[in-house]
N, C-alpha and C positions, 0 to 999 in steps of 0.2 A: 507442432500444429500450427498453422497460422490462422487467427481470428480476424475480422473485420471488426472495427469499431466506429459506429458512427458517431458526430460530434455531441449528441445528446444520451448516447448511451453508455453504460458502465458495464464491465464485463466482470461477471461475479463466478470465480472457481470454487466451488462448495465440496467441502469434504465430509464426511461421516459427521464429526460433530465439532468442525470449524471451517471457516471461509476467508478468503481473499477477494477485495473488492478493486477494481483497477480500471483509472481512469487515463485518459490520453491529455497531455499538456497542451493547450492550442495558441498559447502565446510566450514568449521569450521573458523570463523573469528571473531573479536571482532569490533562492529561496534561504532564508536565514536559520543556520543550525547553533543553536544555543547550548552551550556547555557550563559546567562548573566555572571553567576557568575562563572562557574563551567564546567568542563567537566568530564564525565564518560563514561565508555565503558562496554556494553552488549553484553555477548557471543550469538551468533547465531552458530546453527548447522545444518549439513544437514538434511532440512525436514521441517525447520522454514520458515517462509513466508516473503517475503518483498511485500509490499501493497502499491499502490499508488492510491491515492483518488481524483475524478476531481468532486468534490461538483456542479460545474456548468456545465460539462461537458468541452468540449475542445479536444486539439489533442490527440489522441493514441500515435502518434510517440512521441511527448514528456513525454506521461506517460511512455512509455518503455524505452527512454532515462534515464529517473529519475530512474527507477527499477534498470536497469543493471550498472549505475553508482553505486548505493549504493550495487547491489548484487555482482557484478563480479569485481568491482574496489574497494570496499570497501569505498568510497565515506563517509565522516560525515554527520550526520544529525544534523540541526541548531533547536533550540526551541527559540523563542523570548518569551520575558516576555508578561504577560498578559497586555493588551491594548495597545501594541505597533502599531504605527499607518502602519507600513507594512505589518500588519496580514492581512490586507481587500485588499491588493495588491496578495495575492498568490493564484495562479488559483488551484494549486494542492499541495498535500501534502504527506508523504511517513511514513512508520511506518515497523518495522522488528521486529517479536517476533514469537514464536512458535504457539501463539492464539491471534488473531487481533478482536477487537469489533469495528462498526462504529458506532459514536453518533453525532447527529447534535446539542449538547448542549456545544462542546467546540470550541472557536477561533481556527482558522487555524494557524498551525505552532506554539502553545504556547504551548502545551501538550508533555512534554518529556518522559513521560511514553509511551513506545513502544506498550503495549496492547490496547491503543485508539488509533483511528483515527478518524478525522473530517469528517463528511462525509452529504451527502445531509439528507434531512427528509425522502426522499423516499428509503433510504438503512439503515436509522436507525435502531440499533438493532440486523442486521446483523452481526454473528460471525463465524470466519473460524478458522478453526484449520489445522496446518500442518501435514502431514506426509511423509514420505520419498515415494515421486510417488504419493501422492493423497493430496486433499484440501477437508475438511469437510465443507459444508455450514449449520449454523442452521439459522435458523428464515429468510429463504430466502423470502421477499416481493413477492406476486403474480405478480405484474406489472415488475418484473424483468427478464431476460433473461440470459443464460450463454452461452459463447462460447469460443473458443480458438483463439488464433494467434501464427503463426509461430515467433520467434524473430527476425529473419531475415528479414522477410516480413514487420514486426510491424516498423523497421527502414528506410524502404526505401520506403514505401508505406502510404498515408495518409487515 
């Protein structure tokens, strides 16, 4: 399924109890990924995706803020080491790459590879591919819905 995405729109993929918020990268920048032992940067280009996964649901406003901090303000992403106790308290995770696949088999906040993001079992296997002005969704589960939210409205409404 190919979904058009406007410059001021975010794509919302909602499952019965979780969601994924997706925005398109508008300008080229280096996303810094911080790990326990290292820092590396991944180049992002217009048409790539920034995705925020909320495996247990939560605030769309908070997800939009996280997405915009990474996409528009180039905040770094932190990857905790496996087994870190803080990963249990992370309600939302972010990934940014040309293609992102949801997996329910990785621990939240511990996977530095940006092509994977932790998601709920109901969204597992969903793959998103960016393109300038479009997002392609593969393996969209039948229980999911797709909608759009305006960036400005997402920040003021809950």
